[in-house]
C-alpha positions as CSV (number, residue, x, y, z in Angstrom):
1,X,5.3,-105.3,-48.3
2,X,4.3,-102.7,-50.2
3,X,4.1,-102.8,-54.0
4,X,6.1,-100.1,-55.4
5,X,9.1,-101.1,-52.6
6,X,11.6,-100.9,-55.7
7,X,10.4,-98.7,-58.4
8,X,11.6,-95.3,-56.7
9,X,8.9,-93.6,-56.6
10,X,10.0,-92.7,-52.6
11,X,6.6,-93.3,-50.9
12,X,7.4,-95.0,-47.3
13,X,3.9,-95.7,-46.0
14,X,0.6,-96.8,-46.8
15,X,-1.5,-93.9,-46.3
16,X,1.2,-91.9,-48.7
17,X,1.0,-94.7,-50.9
18,X,-3.0,-94.7,-51.3
19,X,-2.9,-91.1,-52.0
20,X,0.0,-91.2,-54.9
21,X,-2.0,-94.3,-56.5
22,X,-5.1,-91.8,-56.3
23,X,-3.4,-88.1,-57.3
24,X,-0.7,-90.0,-60.0
25,X,-3.3,-92.8,-61.2
26,X,-0.4,-92.9,-64.4
27,X,2.8,-93.0,-62.2
28,X,1.4,-95.4,-60.1
29,X,-0.2,-97.8,-62.1
30,X,2.6,-98.2,-65.0
31,X,5.3,-98.8,-62.0
32,X,3.1,-101.8,-61.0
33,X,2.4,-103.3,-64.5
34,X,6.2,-103.4,-65.4
35,X,7.1,-104.7,-62.0
36,X,4.0,-107.5,-61.6
37,X,3.7,-108.6,-64.9
38,X,6.0,-110.2,-67.8
39,X,5.2,-108.4,-71.4
40,X,5.9,-109.7,-74.9
41,X,5.9,-105.9,-75.8
42,X,6.0,-102.8,-73.4
43,X,2.5,-100.6,-73.1
44,X,3.0,-97.2,-74.4
45,X,-0.3,-95.7,-73.0
46,X,-1.0,-96.2,-69.7
47,X,-4.8,-95.2,-69.6
48,X,-6.9,-93.7,-72.3
49,X,-10.5,-93.4,-70.1
50,X,-13.2,-91.3,-70.6
51,X,-16.2,-92.8,-67.9
52,X,-19.0,-90.5,-69.4
53,X,-18.4,-92.2,-72.8
54,X,-17.9,-95.8,-71.5
55,X,-14.0,-95.7,-73.0
56,X,-11.9,-97.9,-70.7
57,X,-8.3,-98.9,-71.8
58,X,-5.3,-99.6,-70.1
59,X,-1.7,-100.4,-71.4
60,X,-2.4,-100.1,-74.8
61,X,0.7,-100.8,-77.2
62,X,1.4,-103.5,-74.7
63,X,1.6,-107.3,-75.8
64,X,1.9,-110.2,-73.0
65,X,0.1,-113.5,-72.5
66,X,-1.9,-114.3,-69.0
67,X,-1.0,-118.0,-69.1
68,X,2.7,-117.5,-69.4
69,X,2.0,-114.6,-66.5
70,X,0.5,-117.4,-64.2
71,X,2.3,-120.7,-65.7
72,X,5.8,-120.5,-67.6
73,X,7.3,-117.8,-65.2
74,X,7.2,-119.3,-62.1
75,X,8.6,-122.8,-64.0
76,X,11.3,-121.2,-64.8
77,X,12.1,-120.3,-61.0
78,X,10.3,-123.1,-59.0
79,X,9.2,-125.9,-61.4
80,X,7.9,-128.1,-58.5
81,X,6.1,-125.6,-56.5
82,X,2.8,-126.6,-55.9
83,X,0.3,-124.7,-58.1
84,X,-3.0,-126.4,-57.2
85,X,-4.3,-128.4,-54.4
86,X,-8.1,-130.3,-55.6
87,X,-9.7,-130.1,-52.3
88,X,-12.1,-132.8,-53.6
89,X,-15.5,-133.5,-52.3
90,X,-14.5,-137.1,-51.0
91,X,-12.8,-135.7,-47.9
92,X,-9.2,-136.4,-47.1
93,X,-8.6,-137.3,-51.0
94,X,-7.0,-134.0,-51.8
95,X,-5.0,-133.4,-55.1
96,X,-1.7,-131.7,-55.6
97,X,-0.6,-130.3,-59.1
98,X,3.0,-128.8,-59.0
99,X,3.6,-125.5,-61.8
100,X,5.4,-127.6,-63.9
101,X,2.2,-130.5,-64.3
102,X,0.1,-127.5,-64.5
103,X,1.9,-126.2,-67.6
104,X,2.1,-129.5,-68.6
105,X,-1.6,-130.2,-68.6
106,X,-2.4,-126.4,-70.0
107,X,0.1,-127.1,-72.8
108,X,-1.7,-130.2,-74.2
109,X,-4.8,-129.1,-74.0
110,X,-4.1,-125.4,-75.6
111,X,-3.1,-127.8,-78.5
112,X,-6.0,-129.9,-78.7
113,X,-8.3,-126.5,-78.9
114,X,-6.0,-125.2,-81.8
115,X,-6.0,-128.8,-83.3
116,X,-9.5,-129.1,-83.2
117,X,-9.9,-125.7,-84.8
118,X,-10.3,-122.9,-81.9
119,X,-8.9,-120.0,-83.3
120,X,-7.7,-116.3,-81.6
121,X,-10.6,-114.7,-80.4
122,X,-13.3,-117.2,-80.0
123,X,-15.1,-118.0,-76.9
124,X,-15.3,-121.4,-75.4
125,X,-17.8,-122.5,-72.9
126,X,-16.8,-124.0,-69.7
127,X,-19.3,-126.0,-67.9
128,X,-17.6,-127.6,-65.0
129,X,-17.0,-128.0,-60.9
130,X,-13.8,-126.6,-59.7
131,X,-10.9,-128.9,-60.6
132,X,-7.5,-128.5,-62.2
133,X,-9.2,-129.6,-65.6
134,X,-11.4,-126.4,-65.2
135,X,-8.2,-124.3,-64.6
136,X,-5.9,-125.8,-67.3
137,X,-9.4,-124.8,-69.5
138,X,-9.0,-121.3,-68.7
139,X,-5.6,-121.0,-68.7
140,X,-5.2,-123.0,-72.1
141,X,-7.7,-120.5,-73.7
142,X,-5.5,-117.9,-72.5
143,X,-2.8,-119.3,-74.0
144,X,-4.3,-119.6,-77.6
145,X,-6.3,-116.4,-77.3
146,X,-9.5,-117.5,-77.8
147,X,-11.7,-115.9,-75.1
148,X,-13.6,-118.4,-71.8
149,X,-17.1,-118.0,-70.9
150,X,-17.0,-120.2,-67.5
151,X,-21.0,-121.2,-66.5
152,X,-21.2,-122.5,-62.9
153,X,-21.6,-125.9,-62.5
154,X,-25.3,-125.5,-60.8
155,X,-26.8,-123.7,-63.9
156,X,-30.0,-125.5,-65.4
157,X,-30.0,-126.2,-69.2
158,X,-32.3,-123.0,-70.1
159,X,-29.7,-120.9,-68.1
160,X,-26.6,-122.4,-69.8
161,X,-27.9,-122.5,-73.5
162,X,-28.8,-118.6,-72.9
163,X,-25.0,-117.4,-72.4
164,X,-23.7,-120.0,-74.9
165,X,-26.0,-118.5,-77.6
166,X,-25.3,-115.3,-76.7
167,X,-21.6,-115.8,-76.5
168,X,-21.6,-117.8,-80.0
169,X,-19.7,-120.5,-78.8
170,X,-18.9,-123.3,-81.4
171,X,-16.9,-125.6,-78.1
172,X,-18.0,-126.4,-74.9
173,X,-15.5,-128.1,-72.5
174,X,-17.6,-130.2,-69.1
175,X,-17.1,-133.3,-67.5
176,X,-19.5,-136.4,-67.4
177,X,-20.8,-135.7,-64.2
178,X,-20.2,-133.6,-60.7
179,X,-19.3,-134.3,-57.3
180,X,-20.8,-132.4,-54.8
181,X,-21.7,-133.1,-51.2
182,X,-21.9,-136.8,-51.6
183,X,-23.9,-136.7,-54.7
184,X,-23.9,-137.1,-58.0
185,X,-24.7,-134.3,-60.7
186,X,-25.4,-135.2,-64.5
187,X,-23.4,-132.2,-66.1
188,X,-23.0,-133.7,-69.2
189,X,-27.0,-134.7,-69.1
190,X,-27.5,-130.7,-69.0
191,X,-24.9,-129.9,-71.4
192,X,-27.0,-132.3,-74.3
193,X,-30.3,-130.3,-73.4
194,X,-28.5,-127.1,-73.9
195,X,-27.0,-127.6,-77.0
196,X,-30.2,-128.5,-78.8
197,X,-31.2,-125.0,-78.5
198,X,-27.7,-123.9,-79.5
199,X,-26.6,-124.3,-82.9
200,X,-23.5,-122.6,-82.7
201,X,-22.1,-125.2,-80.5
202,X,-20.2,-128.0,-83.0
203,X,-17.9,-129.9,-80.5
204,X,-18.1,-130.5,-76.9
205,X,-15.4,-131.9,-74.7
206,X,-15.8,-134.3,-72.3
207,X,-13.7,-135.1,-68.8
208,X,-14.2,-137.8,-66.5
209,X,-14.7,-136.6,-63.1
210,X,-16.1,-140.2,-61.9
211,X,-15.6,-143.5,-63.0
212,X,-19.3,-143.7,-64.7
213,X,-19.5,-143.7,-68.5
214,X,-22.0,-141.3,-70.4
215,X,-23.5,-141.6,-74.1
216,X,-21.4,-139.6,-76.1
217,X,-22.7,-138.2,-79.6
218,X,-21.1,-137.3,-83.0
219,X,-20.0,-134.1,-81.4
220,X,-18.3,-135.6,-78.2
221,X,-14.7,-135.6,-77.4
222,X,-13.0,-137.7,-74.8
223,X,-10.7,-135.0,-73.8
224,X,-8.2,-136.9,-71.9
225,X,-8.0,-139.2,-74.1
226,X,-7.1,-136.5,-76.8
227,X,-4.7,-134.6,-74.5
228,X,-3.0,-137.6,-74.1
229,X,-1.9,-137.6,-77.5
230,X,-0.7,-133.9,-77.7
231,X,2.7,-132.3,-76.9
232,X,3.3,-130.7,-73.8
233,X,4.9,-127.9,-75.6
234,X,2.3,-125.1,-76.8
235,X,3.5,-121.6,-78.2
236,X,1.8,-118.9,-76.8
237,X,-0.1,-116.1,-78.4
238,X,1.1,-112.5,-78.4
239,X,-2.4,-110.9,-77.0
240,X,-2.7,-106.8,-76.7
241,X,-3.5,-105.6,-73.2
242,X,-7.0,-104.7,-74.4
243,X,-8.3,-108.1,-76.4
244,X,-10.9,-109.9,-74.4
245,X,-9.8,-112.7,-71.9
246,X,-13.0,-114.0,-70.7
247,X,-17.1,-113.1,-70.3
248,X,-18.5,-114.0,-67.2
249,X,-22.3,-113.6,-67.3
250,X,-24.6,-112.1,-64.3
251,X,-28.1,-111.8,-63.6
252,X,-29.2,-108.6,-64.5
253,X,-32.5,-106.5,-63.0
254,X,-34.0,-106.7,-66.7
255,X,-33.9,-110.3,-66.8
256,X,-31.6,-110.7,-69.8
257,X,-27.9,-112.0,-68.7
258,X,-25.5,-109.7,-69.4
259,X,-22.0,-111.0,-70.5
260,X,-19.6,-109.0,-68.7
261,X,-16.2,-108.6,-70.9
262,X,-12.5,-108.5,-68.9
263,X,-9.8,-108.0,-70.6
264,X,-5.9,-109.1,-70.3
265,X,-3.5,-107.1,-68.8
266,X,-5.6,-104.6,-66.8
267,X,-7.9,-107.7,-65.0
268,X,-4.7,-109.7,-64.0
269,X,-2.5,-107.1,-62.7
270,X,-5.7,-106.2,-60.4
271,X,-6.7,-109.4,-59.3
272,X,-2.5,-110.2,-58.6
273,X,-2.5,-106.8,-56.7
274,X,-5.5,-107.5,-54.4
275,X,-4.7,-111.2,-53.8
276,X,-1.3,-110.3,-52.7
277,X,-2.1,-106.9,-50.6
278,X,-5.4,-107.3,-49.5
279,X,-5.0,-110.9,-48.1
280,X,-1.6,-110.4,-47.1
281,X,-0.2,-113.6,-49.3
282,X,3.6,-114.1,-48.8
283,X,5.7,-116.6,-51.0
284,X,4.8,-119.6,-49.7
285,X,1.5,-119.5,-48.3
286,X,-1.4,-122.1,-48.7
287,X,-4.1,-119.7,-50.4
288,X,-7.9,-120.6,-50.2
289,X,-10.6,-119.1,-51.8
290,X,-13.5,-121.7,-51.6
291,X,-15.8,-119.7,-54.3
292,X,-16.8,-121.6,-57.3
293,X,-14.9,-120.6,-60.8
294,X,-18.1,-119.6,-61.9
295,X,-18.2,-116.6,-60.4
296,X,-15.8,-113.4,-60.5
297,X,-14.5,-114.1,-57.2
298,X,-13.5,-117.6,-58.1
299,X,-11.8,-116.3,-61.7
300,X,-9.8,-114.0,-59.5
301,X,-8.8,-115.6,-56.4
302,X,-8.9,-119.6,-56.9
303,X,-7.1,-119.3,-60.4
304,X,-5.8,-116.0,-61.5
305,X,-4.9,-113.7,-58.7
306,X,-2.3,-117.0,-56.7
307,X,-0.9,-118.0,-60.1
308,X,0.4,-114.7,-61.3
309,X,1.3,-114.5,-58.1
310,X,3.1,-117.8,-58.3
311,X,1.4,-119.0,-55.4
312,X,-0.7,-122.1,-53.7
313,X,-4.6,-121.9,-54.2
314,X,-6.5,-124.6,-52.8
315,X,-9.9,-125.6,-55.4
316,X,-12.7,-126.2,-53.0
317,X,-15.2,-128.9,-54.7
318,X,-17.6,-129.6,-51.8
319,X,-19.7,-127.7,-49.6
320,X,-19.2,-126.3,-46.1
321,X,-21.0,-129.1,-44.5
322,X,-20.1,-132.3,-46.2
323,X,-19.4,-134.5,-44.6
324,X,-20.0,-132.3,-41.3
325,X,-20.0,-128.8,-40.5
326,X,-16.4,-128.9,-39.8
327,X,-15.7,-129.5,-43.3
328,X,-13.7,-126.1,-43.7
329,X,-12.0,-126.2,-40.7
330,X,-11.0,-129.8,-41.3
331,X,-9.5,-128.9,-44.8
332,X,-7.6,-125.3,-43.1
333,X,-6.0,-128.1,-40.1
334,X,-4.8,-130.9,-43.0
335,X,-3.6,-128.3,-45.7
336,X,-2.3,-125.7,-43.8
337,X,-4.0,-122.9,-44.6
338,X,-2.6,-119.2,-44.4
339,X,-5.6,-117.3,-46.0
340,X,-9.0,-118.6,-46.0
341,X,-11.8,-116.3,-48.0
342,X,-15.4,-117.4,-47.8
343,X,-18.7,-117.2,-48.6
344,X,-20.8,-114.8,-46.3
345,X,-23.5,-117.2,-47.3
346,X,-21.1,-119.9,-46.0
347,X,-20.5,-118.4,-42.6
348,X,-23.8,-117.5,-41.7
349,X,-24.8,-121.1,-42.4
350,X,-22.0,-122.5,-39.9
351,X,-23.3,-120.2,-37.5
352,X,-26.3,-122.1,-37.2
353,X,-24.1,-124.9,-36.1
354,X,-22.2,-123.5,-33.3
355,X,-18.5,-123.3,-33.0
356,X,-17.6,-126.6,-31.5
357,X,-17.0,-127.3,-35.1
358,X,-14.5,-124.8,-35.4
359,X,-12.8,-125.8,-32.0
360,X,-12.5,-129.2,-33.0
361,X,-9.8,-128.7,-35.0
362,X,-6.0,-126.6,-35.6
363,X,-6.5,-123.4,-37.3
364,X,-3.3,-121.7,-35.6
365,X,-1.7,-121.7,-39.4
366,X,-4.9,-119.0,-40.1
367,X,-3.1,-115.1,-41.0
368,X,-6.1,-113.9,-43.1
369,X,-10.1,-114.8,-42.8
370,X,-12.1,-112.8,-45.2
371,X,-15.9,-112.8,-46.4
372,X,-17.0,-110.9,-49.5
373,X,-18.5,-111.6,-52.8
374,X,-17.6,-110.1,-56.4
375,X,-14.7,-107.7,-56.8
376,X,-12.6,-105.7,-54.6
377,X,-12.3,-102.3,-54.9
378,X,-12.5,-101.8,-50.6
379,X,-11.3,-104.1,-48.0
380,X,-10.2,-103.7,-44.7
381,X,-6.9,-104.5,-45.8
382,X,-4.1,-103.2,-47.1
383,X,-3.8,-101.1,-43.9
384,X,-0.6,-99.9,-41.5
385,X,0.2,-102.8,-39.3
386,X,-1.7,-102.0,-36.0
387,X,-4.8,-100.2,-38.0
388,X,-7.9,-101.4,-36.8
389,X,-10.5,-103.7,-38.5
390,X,-13.9,-103.6,-37.8
391,X,-16.0,-106.6,-38.2
392,X,-19.2,-106.3,-41.1
393,X,-16.8,-103.8,-42.7
394,X,-15.5,-102.9,-46.5
395,X,-13.3,-100.2,-44.7
396,X,-10.4,-98.9,-46.5
397,X,-10.5,-98.6,-50.5
398,X,-7.7,-100.7,-52.4
399,X,-4.9,-98.6,-54.2
400,X,-6.2,-96.7,-57.2
401,X,-9.4,-96.4,-55.7
402,X,-11.6,-93.4,-55.3
403,X,-14.8,-94.2,-53.8
404,X,-17.5,-91.0,-53.6
405,X,-21.4,-91.0,-52.0
406,X,-24.0,-89.2,-54.3
407,X,-26.9,-88.1,-53.5
408,X,-30.1,-88.1,-54.7
409,X,-29.7,-85.0,-56.6
410,X,-26.3,-86.6,-58.2
411,X,-24.1,-84.3,-56.2
412,X,-21.0,-85.9,-54.3
413,X,-21.3,-86.6,-50.8
414,X,-18.5,-85.0,-48.7
415,X,-19.5,-85.1,-45.1
416,X,-19.0,-88.6,-42.9
417,X,-21.2,-90.3,-40.9
418,X,-23.7,-90.4,-43.9
419,X,-24.8,-92.6,-46.9
420,X,-25.4,-92.8,-50.3
421,X,-25.1,-94.4,-53.5
422,X,-21.3,-95.9,-54.2
423,X,-19.9,-94.7,-57.1
424,X,-15.8,-94.7,-58.3
425,X,-14.6,-91.6,-59.6
426,X,-11.6,-92.9,-61.6
427,X,-11.5,-95.7,-63.7
428,X,-9.3,-98.9,-62.6
429,X,-7.3,-101.6,-64.4
430,X,-9.4,-104.7,-63.2
431,X,-13.4,-102.9,-64.1
432,X,-15.1,-104.7,-66.6
433,X,-14.7,-103.2,-70.0
434,X,-18.2,-103.3,-71.6
435,X,-21.2,-105.9,-71.6
436,X,-20.8,-108.6,-74.8
437,X,-23.2,-107.5,-78.0
438,X,-24.6,-104.6,-75.4
439,X,-22.2,-101.9,-75.1
440,X,-25.0,-99.5,-75.0
441,X,-26.6,-101.4,-71.3
442,X,-23.0,-101.0,-70.2
443,X,-23.2,-97.3,-70.6
444,X,-26.5,-96.8,-69.2
445,X,-26.2,-99.2,-66.5
446,X,-22.7,-98.2,-64.9
447,X,-21.9,-94.8,-66.6
448,X,-24.7,-93.1,-67.2
449,X,-26.4,-92.9,-63.6
450,X,-23.9,-90.5,-62.2
451,X,-22.3,-89.1,-65.5
452,X,-18.5,-89.0,-65.0
453,X,-19.0,-91.6,-62.0
454,X,-18.3,-95.3,-62.4
455,X,-21.8,-96.3,-60.5
456,X,-21.2,-99.6,-58.7
457,X,-25.3,-100.7,-58.1
458,X,-24.8,-100.5,-54.6
459,X,-25.5,-98.3,-51.4
460,X,-23.2,-97.4,-49.2
461,X,-22.7,-96.0,-45.8
462,X,-19.4,-94.3,-44.6
463,X,-18.7,-94.0,-41.1
464,X,-17.2,-91.2,-38.9
465,X,-13.5,-92.1,-39.1
466,X,-14.2,-92.4,-43.0
467,X,-14.5,-96.3,-43.2
468,X,-17.3,-97.7,-45.9
469,X,-19.7,-100.4,-45.1
470,X,-21.7,-101.8,-48.3
471,X,-25.8,-101.3,-47.8
472,X,-27.1,-103.3,-50.2
473,X,-28.3,-103.3,-53.7
474,X,-30.0,-99.9,-55.0
475,X,-31.7,-101.9,-58.5
476,X,-34.0,-104.8,-58.4
477,X,-31.4,-107.2,-58.3
478,X,-31.8,-110.1,-55.2
479,X,-28.7,-111.6,-54.0
480,X,-29.3,-114.9,-52.5
481,X,-26.4,-116.6,-51.1
482,X,-24.1,-115.2,-53.5
483,X,-26.4,-115.6,-56.8
484,X,-27.7,-112.4,-58.1
485,X,-30.8,-113.1,-59.5
486,X,-32.9,-110.3,-61.5
487,X,-36.5,-109.5,-60.2
488,X,-38.0,-109.8,-63.6
489,X,-36.0,-113.6,-63.8
490,X,-38.7,-114.8,-61.8
491,X,-41.7,-112.9,-62.7
492,X,-42.7,-114.9,-65.5
493,X,-45.7,-117.4,-65.1
494,X,-48.5,-118.2,-67.6
495,X,-51.4,-118.1,-64.9
496,X,-49.9,-114.8,-63.6
497,X,-51.3,-111.7,-64.8
498,X,-48.6,-109.8,-63.1
499,X,-46.1,-110.1,-60.1
500,X,-43.4,-108.4,-58.0
501,X,-40.6,-110.4,-56.3
502,X,-38.8,-108.8,-53.5
503,X,-35.7,-109.5,-51.7
504,X,-36.0,-110.0,-47.6
505,X,-32.9,-110.7,-45.2
506,X,-32.7,-114.2,-44.3
507,X,-30.7,-115.6,-41.9
508,X,-28.6,-117.5,-44.0
509,X,-28.9,-117.1,-47.7
510,X,-28.5,-113.2,-46.8
511,X,-31.3,-112.7,-48.8
512,X,-34.5,-114.7,-49.6
513,X,-37.1,-114.3,-52.5
514,X,-40.7,-113.2,-51.7
515,X,-43.3,-113.0,-54.5
516,X,-46.2,-111.3,-54.7
517,X,-48.7,-112.8,-57.3
518,X,-52.1,-111.9,-59.0
519,X,-53.6,-114.3,-61.2
520,X,-55.4,-113.7,-64.4
521,X,-59.1,-113.5,-63.4
522,X,-59.8,-115.8,-66.7
523,X,-58.2,-118.8,-65.6
524,X,-59.5,-121.0,-63.1
525,X,-56.5,-122.5,-61.2
526,X,-55.2,-123.6,-57.2
527,X,-52.9,-121.6,-55.6
528,X,-50.9,-124.7,-54.6
529,X,-50.5,-125.1,-58.6
530,X,-49.5,-122.0,-59.9
531,X,-47.0,-122.2,-56.7
532,X,-45.9,-125.6,-57.9
533,X,-45.7,-124.4,-61.7
534,X,-43.4,-121.2,-60.3
535,X,-41.1,-122.6,-58.6
536,X,-40.7,-126.0,-61.9
537,X,-39.8,-122.4,-64.1
538,X,-37.5,-120.8,-61.4
539,X,-35.6,-123.8,-61.2
540,X,-35.7,-124.7,-64.7
541,X,-35.1,-121.3,-66.4
542,X,-32.2,-120.6,-63.4
543,X,-31.6,-123.0,-60.8
544,X,-33.2,-124.5,-57.6
545,X,-31.6,-121.3,-55.4
546,X,-34.5,-119.1,-57.3
547,X,-37.4,-120.4,-55.7
548,X,-39.3,-118.4,-54.0
549,X,-39.0,-118.9,-49.9
550,X,-43.0,-117.3,-50.1
551,X,-45.4,-116.8,-52.6
552,X,-48.5,-114.4,-51.7
553,X,-51.7,-114.4,-53.5
554,X,-53.2,-111.2,-54.1
555,X,-56.1,-109.3,-55.7
556,X,-53.6,-106.6,-56.8
557,X,-50.7,-104.8,-56.0
558,X,-49.8,-101.0,-55.0
559,X,-49.0,-99.1,-58.0
560,X,-48.5,-95.1,-59.1
561,X,-51.2,-93.2,-61.0
562,X,-48.7,-94.1,-64.3
563,X,-49.2,-97.9,-63.4
564,X,-45.5,-98.6,-61.9
565,X,-45.6,-101.5,-59.4
566,X,-44.6,-99.4,-55.7
567,X,-41.6,-101.9,-54.9
568,X,-40.6,-100.1,-52.4
569,X,-44.3,-100.7,-50.7
570,X,-43.8,-104.3,-50.7
571,X,-40.5,-104.3,-49.5
572,X,-41.7,-102.4,-46.1
573,X,-44.8,-104.7,-45.7
574,X,-42.2,-107.9,-46.0
575,X,-40.0,-106.5,-43.6
576,X,-42.6,-105.4,-41.4
577,X,-41.6,-101.5,-41.5
578,X,-45.0,-100.7,-41.4
579,X,-44.2,-97.2,-39.8
580,X,-41.7,-96.4,-42.4
581,X,-44.0,-96.8,-45.7
582,X,-43.6,-93.1,-46.6
583,X,-45.5,-91.1,-49.2
584,X,-48.6,-93.1,-50.2
585,X,-49.8,-89.8,-52.1
586,X,-48.5,-91.0,-55.5
587,X,-50.8,-94.3,-55.6
588,X,-53.8,-95.1,-57.4
589,X,-55.5,-96.3,-54.7
590,X,-54.5,-96.5,-51.3
591,X,-56.4,-98.7,-49.6
592,X,-54.7,-102.3,-51.8
593,X,-51.6,-101.6,-49.2
594,X,-54.0,-102.7,-46.3
595,X,-54.7,-106.0,-48.6
596,X,-51.4,-106.3,-48.9
597,X,-50.4,-106.3,-45.3
598,X,-53.5,-108.2,-44.1
599,X,-52.2,-111.1,-46.7
600,X,-48.7,-110.8,-45.6
601,X,-50.3,-111.6,-42.1
602,X,-52.2,-114.5,-43.1
603,X,-49.4,-116.2,-45.1
604,X,-47.1,-116.0,-42.4
605,X,-49.4,-117.4,-39.6
606,X,-49.9,-120.3,-41.8
607,X,-46.5,-121.2,-43.6
608,X,-43.0,-121.2,-42.8
609,X,-40.6,-120.6,-45.5
610,X,-40.3,-123.2,-48.1
């Protein structure tokens, strides 16, 4: 069951292997990389990393192709095994594709991209809902050596355009329309609007998700029609371990989205290993990660991890409550799902509807039920067979991961039953390498706060037993339903002199958005108009989920004497923790706090959240 079973390392139980993986990191990762991946040329250096410099390089000298690792090698041994089950929005209309079919689809698309001028090193933007063609698009890019930039299909035209421009894409892949929760979403129209401000875009491939025709321009290519003309064999490019596999944009606390760069070998190895051991995946299991492919979770656990392991992966296009709140569990019963990996938001949403929807269906095939957002470094599994699992805790570090907690002085906290800033003490192959076009920002964000350590941006608690629990973000990023929103992205509106946006605890979304707004004195506007303006702008610039739940208008905001808004104080007011306001001596005018408290009280008494 454990990795290295046949590598002759002589480690028998999990805790010994954990120690070996951290203390003899090079030997561990070299052994699993040779065992788990198919190489065109073997690597000569396991790692060349210096976290204080932001230098992260793994498996140098090695060459491989990610799509070959995810498809060809399984087609040789089990061509008819189901690779993908597409759980379409329409209930009970799933579509299954074998490894052979997915390889053919990927090769046709790879050949089409090549014929239309996409070259090794280019970056292709993909704006599609979860579907087999989206997976084939990712793998076709990997096959010909182009990077992909998948943008969540709920993002607005502005947000999409910003990501296309930063990635410098000349090719975009999309669908005519999306279908979600019974509603049709005009994805092609969003792309048309986005590329108005993207001079680099030369062509848009349009697949047909619905029967409805859409207006096609000179740049548009009918994707399925053109794919049908291509050959089903496509020569894979040999890629260096550290060539870019994909960019994935995340919201930064400063507002400009940052394109995190993931590379070939290290990313694939880590996705495959975590998929196999965190979820106890075995050959023949049906694995379902219901995250959208637009997030890192969807990349790793709907696509690359399961396919690298020759698994069967479920792509979920719908919502947890369509056509009713039993959707997940009806799907588990019908598809005989063994591992189900959902977002915390979806689980919280379903709590509202009670457990009758759960009990209505047969869930006996389920072996693992998990929930998390992001890349996995700390998780309840793998563990010894009888080891405890504490609900709501991340618990144990994965192989090769050495977490540490830092105090406010930047010193490592060694005791248990304590909290601190969560850092990782040594590099691991699956980590992001840099930020596209902005390496300095990567180093400043992740490597400089605690030199020599990788800073996750999260706070964590370590229990008496030594288990870890993530306690929340330490920066100005709010996590709404698994979507990270930098506060700067909302704090921007013409009638507003200044504003501060705070995340507050929300029973369904995890965090809601609470905005404090000071209007410009010179402008005569109604608060209702400004509220509407802020909501319109948030949904246009980001997406509907970015609209604030509450907007409190104030005469002024609490600031330090140097003019910095004290968000800590605002957060305490919103969370009704008035005893814990802490030291207010650095405030320019402490009276402002009473005004804010009174305004908060007035707002709550007259308004239910939006």
